[in-house]
Structure formats: structure tokens, C-alpha cells
C-alpha positions as CSV (number, residue, x, y, z in Angstrom):
1,X,95.9,-232.2,151.7
2,X,95.6,-229.8,154.6
3,X,95.9,-231.2,158.4
4,X,92.9,-230.7,160.8
5,X,94.4,-229.4,164.0
6,X,93.5,-227.2,166.7
7,X,94.8,-226.0,170.1
8,X,92.5,-228.7,171.5
9,X,93.8,-231.0,169.0
10,X,97.4,-231.0,168.0
11,X,99.6,-233.0,166.3
12,X,102.7,-234.3,167.7
13,X,106.0,-233.0,165.5
14,X,106.7,-236.5,164.4
15,X,103.5,-236.2,162.6
16,X,104.0,-232.5,161.2
17,X,108.0,-234.1,159.8
18,X,106.2,-236.9,158.1
19,X,103.6,-235.4,156.7
20,X,106.5,-232.5,155.1
21,X,108.6,-235.4,154.3
22,X,106.0,-236.8,152.3
23,X,105.0,-234.0,150.3
24,X,108.7,-233.2,149.5
25,X,109.2,-236.7,148.3
26,X,106.2,-236.2,145.9
27,X,108.4,-233.8,143.9
28,X,110.6,-236.6,142.3
29,X,114.3,-236.4,140.8
30,X,114.9,-232.7,139.7
31,X,117.5,-230.9,137.9
32,X,118.7,-227.6,140.1
33,X,121.2,-224.8,138.5
34,X,122.9,-222.8,140.9
35,X,126.5,-221.6,142.3
36,X,128.7,-223.7,144.4
37,X,129.5,-222.1,147.7
38,X,131.1,-223.9,151.2
39,X,132.4,-226.7,149.5
40,X,133.6,-229.8,151.8
41,X,134.8,-233.2,151.1
42,X,134.8,-235.3,154.2
43,X,135.8,-238.9,153.3
44,X,133.7,-240.5,150.7
45,X,130.7,-237.6,151.1
46,X,130.9,-234.1,149.6
47,X,129.0,-231.0,151.1
48,X,128.4,-227.8,149.6
49,X,125.4,-225.0,149.4
50,X,123.9,-224.1,145.9
51,X,122.8,-220.4,145.9
52,X,121.1,-219.2,143.8
53,X,122.5,-216.0,141.6
54,X,120.1,-213.9,141.4
55,X,117.9,-214.0,144.7
56,X,119.3,-214.5,148.5
57,X,118.5,-218.2,148.6
58,X,120.2,-221.5,149.3
59,X,119.8,-224.9,149.8
60,X,122.4,-227.7,151.0
61,X,123.3,-230.3,148.2
62,X,125.1,-233.8,149.6
63,X,126.6,-236.4,147.3
64,X,129.0,-239.2,147.1
65,X,132.6,-237.8,146.3
66,X,132.8,-239.9,143.2
67,X,129.8,-238.2,141.9
68,X,131.5,-234.8,142.2
69,X,134.8,-236.6,140.9
70,X,133.2,-237.3,137.6
71,X,132.0,-234.0,137.0
72,X,135.6,-233.1,136.6
73,X,137.9,-230.2,138.3
74,X,135.7,-227.3,137.1
75,X,133.5,-228.2,140.6
76,X,135.0,-225.5,143.0
77,X,133.7,-222.6,144.9
78,X,131.9,-220.0,142.9
79,X,131.3,-222.6,139.6
80,X,128.0,-222.5,138.0
81,X,126.7,-226.3,138.1
82,X,123.7,-228.0,137.2
83,X,122.7,-230.2,139.8
84,X,120.6,-233.6,139.0
85,X,119.2,-234.5,142.7
86,X,116.3,-236.1,144.7
87,X,114.8,-234.1,147.5
88,X,115.7,-235.5,150.8
89,X,114.3,-234.5,154.3
90,X,115.7,-235.5,157.3
91,X,112.7,-236.1,159.7
92,X,114.7,-236.8,162.3
93,X,116.1,-233.3,162.4
94,X,113.4,-231.2,160.2
95,X,116.2,-230.4,157.9
96,X,116.0,-230.0,154.2
97,X,118.6,-230.7,151.1
98,X,119.5,-232.1,148.0
99,X,120.9,-235.3,147.5
100,X,123.4,-235.1,144.3
101,X,122.9,-238.0,141.8
102,X,124.9,-236.2,139.1
103,X,126.8,-232.8,138.5
104,X,127.6,-230.8,135.4
105,X,129.6,-228.0,135.2
106,X,128.0,-225.1,133.1
107,X,130.6,-224.5,131.1
108,X,131.8,-221.0,129.1
109,X,129.9,-222.0,126.1
110,X,126.8,-222.1,127.7
111,X,127.2,-219.3,130.0
112,X,127.7,-217.2,126.7
113,X,124.7,-218.5,125.1
114,X,122.4,-217.9,128.5
115,X,124.2,-214.4,128.5
116,X,123.1,-213.7,124.7
117,X,119.3,-214.9,125.5
118,X,119.5,-212.6,128.5
119,X,120.6,-209.8,126.1
120,X,118.3,-210.5,124.0
121,X,115.2,-210.0,126.5
122,X,116.5,-206.8,128.2
123,X,117.2,-205.5,124.5
124,X,113.7,-206.2,123.6
125,X,112.1,-204.5,126.8
126,X,114.4,-200.9,125.6
127,X,116.5,-201.4,128.8
128,X,119.6,-200.7,125.8
129,X,118.1,-197.7,123.8
130,X,120.4,-195.0,123.6
131,X,117.7,-192.3,124.0
132,X,117.5,-194.1,128.0
133,X,121.3,-193.0,128.7
134,X,121.2,-189.5,130.9
135,X,124.2,-187.1,130.1
136,X,126.6,-186.8,133.2
137,X,127.4,-183.7,134.6
138,X,130.0,-181.3,133.9
139,X,131.6,-181.4,137.8
140,X,129.5,-184.0,139.8
141,X,129.7,-182.2,143.5
142,X,130.0,-185.9,144.4
143,X,131.0,-188.8,143.1
144,X,129.1,-192.8,144.3
145,X,132.2,-195.5,143.7
146,X,131.2,-199.3,144.2
147,X,134.6,-201.1,144.1
148,X,136.3,-203.8,145.5
149,X,137.9,-203.2,148.9
150,X,141.7,-201.9,148.5
151,X,141.3,-202.8,144.4
152,X,143.4,-201.5,141.7
153,X,140.6,-200.5,140.7
154,X,139.8,-198.0,143.5
155,X,143.2,-196.7,143.5
156,X,142.9,-196.1,139.5
157,X,140.0,-194.0,140.0
158,X,140.5,-191.8,142.9
159,X,144.4,-191.2,141.6
160,X,143.2,-190.2,138.5
161,X,140.3,-188.3,139.3
162,X,141.9,-186.2,141.9
163,X,144.8,-185.5,139.7
164,X,142.5,-184.2,137.5
165,X,140.6,-182.3,140.0
166,X,142.1,-181.9,143.1
167,X,139.0,-181.0,144.6
168,X,136.6,-183.8,143.6
169,X,134.7,-185.7,146.5
170,X,133.8,-189.6,146.7
171,X,131.8,-191.8,148.2
172,X,133.1,-195.2,148.7
173,X,131.3,-198.4,148.6
174,X,133.4,-201.9,149.1
175,X,131.9,-204.6,148.3
176,X,132.6,-208.0,146.6
177,X,133.4,-207.9,143.2
178,X,133.1,-211.7,142.5
179,X,131.6,-214.8,143.8
180,X,128.4,-215.6,145.2
181,X,127.7,-212.3,147.5
182,X,128.8,-209.6,144.8
183,X,125.4,-209.1,143.3
184,X,123.6,-208.9,146.6
185,X,126.3,-206.0,147.9
186,X,126.6,-204.1,144.7
187,X,122.9,-204.2,144.5
188,X,122.8,-202.6,148.2
189,X,125.1,-200.0,148.0
190,X,123.8,-199.0,144.4
191,X,120.5,-198.1,146.3
192,X,122.8,-196.6,149.1
193,X,124.1,-194.2,146.5
194,X,121.1,-193.7,144.4
195,X,119.2,-192.3,147.2
196,X,122.1,-189.9,148.6
197,X,120.9,-186.4,146.8
198,X,124.6,-185.2,147.1
199,X,125.8,-187.9,144.5
200,X,125.7,-187.0,141.4
201,X,126.9,-189.9,139.3
202,X,128.0,-193.6,140.2
203,X,131.1,-195.1,138.9
204,X,130.8,-199.1,139.3
205,X,134.5,-200.7,138.6
206,X,136.7,-203.3,139.1
207,X,140.0,-204.5,137.3
208,X,140.0,-207.5,134.4
209,X,139.3,-210.9,134.9
210,X,138.1,-214.0,133.6
211,X,134.7,-214.2,132.2
212,X,133.4,-216.3,135.3
213,X,134.9,-213.7,137.3
214,X,133.0,-211.2,135.9
215,X,129.5,-212.9,135.8
216,X,128.2,-210.9,138.6
217,X,128.4,-207.7,136.2
218,X,125.9,-209.1,133.6
219,X,123.3,-210.6,136.8
220,X,119.8,-209.7,135.3
221,X,119.0,-208.0,138.9
222,X,121.7,-206.3,138.9
223,X,121.2,-204.9,135.4
224,X,117.6,-203.9,136.1
225,X,118.7,-202.1,139.2
226,X,121.4,-200.0,137.3
227,X,118.5,-199.0,134.7
228,X,115.8,-198.2,137.1
229,X,118.3,-195.8,138.8
230,X,117.8,-192.0,139.2
231,X,121.5,-191.5,139.0
232,X,123.6,-191.8,136.2
233,X,125.6,-194.7,136.3
234,X,129.1,-195.8,134.8
235,X,130.3,-198.9,134.1
236,X,134.1,-199.4,134.1
237,X,134.3,-203.0,134.1
238,X,137.9,-205.0,133.1
239,X,139.5,-203.9,130.0
240,X,138.5,-202.9,126.9
241,X,137.9,-206.4,125.2
242,X,135.7,-207.4,128.2
243,X,131.6,-206.4,127.6
244,X,129.4,-207.5,130.8
245,X,125.8,-206.4,130.2
246,X,126.2,-203.9,132.5
247,X,128.1,-202.1,129.7
248,X,125.0,-201.8,127.8
249,X,122.5,-200.6,130.3
250,X,124.6,-197.9,132.2
251,X,124.6,-194.2,131.1
252,X,128.4,-194.5,129.5
253,X,130.5,-197.2,129.8
254,X,134.7,-196.6,130.1
255,X,136.7,-199.2,128.9
256,X,138.9,-199.0,132.2
257,X,138.6,-197.9,135.8
258,X,141.2,-195.1,134.5
259,X,139.5,-194.0,132.0
260,X,136.5,-193.6,134.1
261,X,138.2,-191.3,135.9
262,X,138.9,-189.1,133.1
263,X,135.2,-189.4,131.9
264,X,133.7,-188.3,135.1
265,X,135.7,-185.7,136.1
266,X,137.2,-182.8,133.7
267,X,140.8,-181.8,133.9
268,X,141.4,-178.6,135.8
269,X,144.4,-177.9,133.7
270,X,142.9,-178.3,130.3
271,X,139.6,-176.4,131.7
272,X,142.1,-173.3,133.1
273,X,143.7,-173.7,129.6
274,X,140.5,-173.5,127.9
275,X,139.2,-170.4,130.3
276,X,142.5,-168.6,129.0
277,X,142.5,-169.4,125.6
278,X,138.5,-168.2,126.0
279,X,139.6,-165.0,127.8
280,X,142.1,-164.3,125.4
281,X,139.7,-164.6,122.3
282,X,136.8,-162.7,124.6
283,X,139.9,-159.6,124.6
284,X,141.0,-160.5,120.8
285,X,137.3,-160.0,119.8
286,X,136.8,-156.6,122.5
287,X,140.2,-155.1,121.1
288,X,139.5,-155.8,117.4
289,X,135.8,-154.4,118.1
290,X,137.1,-151.6,119.7
291,X,139.7,-150.8,117.0
292,X,136.9,-150.8,114.4
293,X,134.4,-148.6,116.1
294,X,138.0,-146.0,116.9
295,X,138.5,-146.3,112.8
296,X,134.9,-145.4,112.1
297,X,134.6,-142.8,114.2
298,X,137.9,-141.1,113.2
299,X,136.4,-141.4,109.5
300,X,133.1,-139.9,110.8
301,X,135.3,-137.0,112.4
302,X,137.0,-136.5,109.3
303,X,134.4,-135.9,107.2
304,X,133.7,-132.3,105.8
305,X,130.2,-132.2,107.3
306,X,132.1,-132.6,110.8
307,X,135.8,-131.6,110.0
308,X,134.4,-127.9,109.0
309,X,130.9,-127.4,109.3
310,X,130.8,-123.4,108.0
311,X,132.3,-124.5,104.6
312,X,129.5,-127.1,104.3
313,X,126.8,-124.5,105.5
314,X,128.4,-122.2,102.9
315,X,128.3,-124.4,100.3
316,X,125.1,-125.3,100.3
317,X,124.3,-121.5,100.6
318,X,126.1,-121.0,97.6
319,X,124.0,-124.0,96.3
320,X,120.9,-122.0,97.3
321,X,121.4,-119.0,96.0
322,X,122.9,-120.5,92.5
323,X,119.3,-122.4,92.7
324,X,117.5,-119.3,93.1
325,X,119.1,-117.4,90.3
326,X,118.3,-120.0,88.1
327,X,114.8,-120.2,89.2
328,X,114.6,-116.3,88.5
329,X,116.1,-116.7,85.0
330,X,114.1,-119.5,84.4
331,X,110.9,-117.9,85.3
332,X,112.0,-114.2,84.0
333,X,112.5,-116.0,80.4
334,X,109.3,-117.9,80.6
335,X,107.2,-114.5,81.4
336,X,109.4,-112.8,78.3
337,X,108.0,-115.8,76.6
338,X,104.7,-115.2,77.2
339,X,104.6,-111.8,76.8
340,X,105.9,-112.2,73.5
341,X,103.1,-114.4,72.6
342,X,100.7,-112.6,74.4
343,X,101.7,-109.6,72.2
344,X,102.0,-111.4,68.7
345,X,98.4,-113.1,69.9
346,X,96.9,-109.4,70.4
347,X,98.4,-108.1,67.4
348,X,96.6,-110.9,65.3
349,X,93.4,-110.3,67.2
350,X,93.9,-106.4,66.1
351,X,94.6,-107.5,62.9
352,X,91.5,-109.5,62.2
353,X,89.1,-107.0,64.6
354,X,86.3,-105.4,62.8
355,X,87.3,-102.0,64.9
356,X,90.6,-101.9,62.5
357,X,88.7,-102.3,59.3
358,X,86.3,-99.5,60.2
359,X,89.2,-97.2,60.8
360,X,89.9,-98.0,57.4
361,X,87.0,-95.8,56.4
362,X,84.7,-98.5,56.1
363,X,81.1,-98.5,57.8
364,X,78.4,-101.4,58.5
365,X,74.6,-101.0,57.9
366,X,72.2,-102.8,60.2
367,X,68.7,-103.5,59.5
368,X,66.2,-102.7,62.3
369,X,66.1,-105.9,63.6
370,X,70.0,-105.7,64.0
371,X,71.3,-108.1,61.0
372,X,73.7,-106.8,58.8
373,X,72.6,-105.1,55.2
374,X,74.6,-107.2,53.2
375,X,72.5,-105.9,49.8
376,X,71.3,-102.8,48.5
377,X,68.4,-104.8,47.6
378,X,67.7,-106.5,50.8
379,X,67.0,-102.5,52.1
380,X,63.3,-100.8,50.9
381,X,62.7,-96.9,50.8
382,X,61.8,-95.6,53.5
383,X,64.0,-98.2,55.8
384,X,66.0,-96.7,59.0
385,X,69.5,-98.0,59.1
386,X,71.7,-97.5,61.7
387,X,75.6,-97.1,60.3
388,X,78.1,-98.0,62.3
389,X,81.4,-95.9,61.8
390,X,85.1,-96.2,63.6
391,X,84.2,-93.5,66.1
392,X,80.2,-93.8,66.3
393,X,76.9,-94.9,65.2
394,X,74.6,-92.6,62.6
395,X,70.8,-93.4,62.2
396,X,69.8,-93.1,58.4
397,X,66.6,-93.8,56.1
398,X,66.5,-95.2,52.8
399,X,65.6,-92.6,50.0
400,X,66.1,-94.5,47.1
401,X,69.0,-96.3,45.5
402,X,72.5,-94.3,44.9
403,X,74.2,-93.8,41.8
404,X,76.6,-96.7,40.9
405,X,80.0,-96.0,41.7
406,X,82.3,-95.2,38.7
407,X,83.8,-98.5,37.5
408,X,81.4,-100.8,39.8
409,X,78.8,-101.5,37.3
410,X,76.1,-101.9,40.4
411,X,73.8,-100.0,42.8
412,X,74.3,-98.9,45.9
């Protein structure tokens, strides 16, 4: 419960410290996990600082030497341990600490199991999805390099990168790459490089080491920070067999620092050779195209239509004349055949014409109504008939029947 205080009725320091001690005492015994730093053995007492591996927080731990000796030689600076402790508040000095009752080092198997659980959580969130990975620039303007100070990894990256592309530029951030301060320093360097607009790619690298030494590169906070960067990140931690979680979230995983240099910058010799090869290929393509066009042009020039245009005109004129003569012959033949047919038809018409019959001495008698007299019985005495001859017409009157012609046996 809160204290009732004011400027007029303050409480003494001892009251505040006694209340804080009472509140802390209610915690009881607890299990705490952390990383050992500042380990100091004085006589029968051991003093150390237990640091949170993720947050920048720590607590003082005090315990009997026998408690720590029972945990074995694994309890050293940088080791991860689980401490069974009783919270303790020193009222006289107002300091808080944990009184260690039991210490258990976190073994490699336990660490691996925890990393697997963390890996599953991060994978479920999609931090390791391949589609999240961004492509690296072909030739970065400037490369951000996070590495240990004067480390072999730094020298490998710089030397190999400059050997491949002498004009490459770096911004180097030297940080701790193992131990309690590694995660915080690497994250601070990562934020600084990511905020620099001239940095096109960030390389995080260190040499190989024991699995415990590489634990900072599997830290959840660091993995999430890398996933949140806007700049592509290359992970080059340890050797081929080392696989911290940073490798899974980075945009590119390099097997070694040397491999990182090869993957980040192109080889100027290879690029010059590629340029020469492409230039030669382009020249061959252009030369081949020109040769084909020249051959085509030569073939066109040698064609008769272009080599001797007058000859082609004469040939076409001869062909036109031949066609004209052919048309004339065809038309003359058609006219001759049509004339013959017309003459034949005319002869037939003349032969069948009544006028031709009249010219042979026949006559046609017509009654007054214009009908043809076909029988003498059809005409009565006194009828006027119109007799049509070959060269004219006569008007006659019927006076009586005529004498039959000899051998006819009829009447006229």
C-alpha cells in the first residue's frame, strides 16, 4: 500500500527503506537467468553482476563460494547461468542484490533448445520468409561494416573487397562481437549505418568461434533489428558450419568474411573481361549484320532490273507488242467467225423468206380483211382480192371459177 506523505509531513529515510525492504522481501525465492559479468571471488564470498542478454539491465549477485564451486568450472565471465536466489535489500545503504542459493550453468543443449524455440517463433512471424529478402546493389556506393576491432574478419573483408574493386568505400563500425556488450553495440552500430543515406549495404561479420561466442548473433533483439532495417544486410558470421539466427533473417548469408567481400562487390577484372566480351560480341553482331546487308545490296544490284534497266524495258515492250498482236489476231478471228455466222444465218433467212418464193413466180392472194386466201372456195364472185407479187401488188376482182390446170384435177 502507498504511503501518506506530503511536504508538511514527510517520512524519514529509514521508513522508506524499511518499506522497500518489506516489499522486496515479499518476492520470496526466485529463479533468474542471465549472463555473468564482473565475476570476483573474495575469500569465501563471490560477487558478480548478472546481466540481461537482451535489455541493458543488470543486478548484483552475492553468494557463498561453495555455491559457485558446486556449479563447476563453467561459471565464468560471459557464461549464461540460472540462479536460485533470494532478493535482498540492504537498508543501511539502500542497495538491492540477489543472494545466490544455487547456481546452474546453462548447457549447450539447453542453449540449442532455446534457440530452436526462438527460431520457431520468429519463423512463425515471417521474419525468415525468402520473399522478405532484398537484392543487393550491383556496385554499392558505400558499404557499412560491423566487426571487431582489428579483427581478421575485418581485414579479410577489406582486403578482398579492395582487391576486387579498388575504389570501394567503407564505413567501419568496430564493436564487441562476443560477450555481454556485443548485442547492444552491434545494434547501435546497425542503427547508425541504416540511418546513413550513403550506405547501400551493411555487412555484419566476425570470425569463427565456439557456439557460446556466437550467441550474440542469435539474440532476438538483434534479429528483429536486422529485420527492421531499410538497408540490405549481409551476414558473415563464423565459418560454413556456423548458423546463427542472424543468417536466416539477413538478406544474404555469406559463408565466411572473404565470401562476403566477393558477394558484395563485383570483380573489376571479371567486369572488364565481361565488357570486352560483350563489346566483341556486339562488334561481331554489327559486322555480321553489315555483311548480310552488303551481300543483299550486291544481290539486288546484280538483278537484271537494276543491272540493265533498258533491257528490262525492251523486254516488257516486246511482251506488250506480242500481247497486242495476239489480241488483234484474236479479235480478227472472232470477227471473221462472227461474219461467217452472220452470212450463214442471212442465207438461211433469205432461203426461207416469202419474197424469195415470190421471185420464183408465186403470188399471194389476200382477202379484203387482209387474210391470206388459201382456197378458191373461200372467194366469192365479185370479191376484190389483193394479189402480192415479187415486184408489186395487183387488185383483182373474182369473176368466176377458173378452168382447172391440166393434170391438177381441181379448180382455180
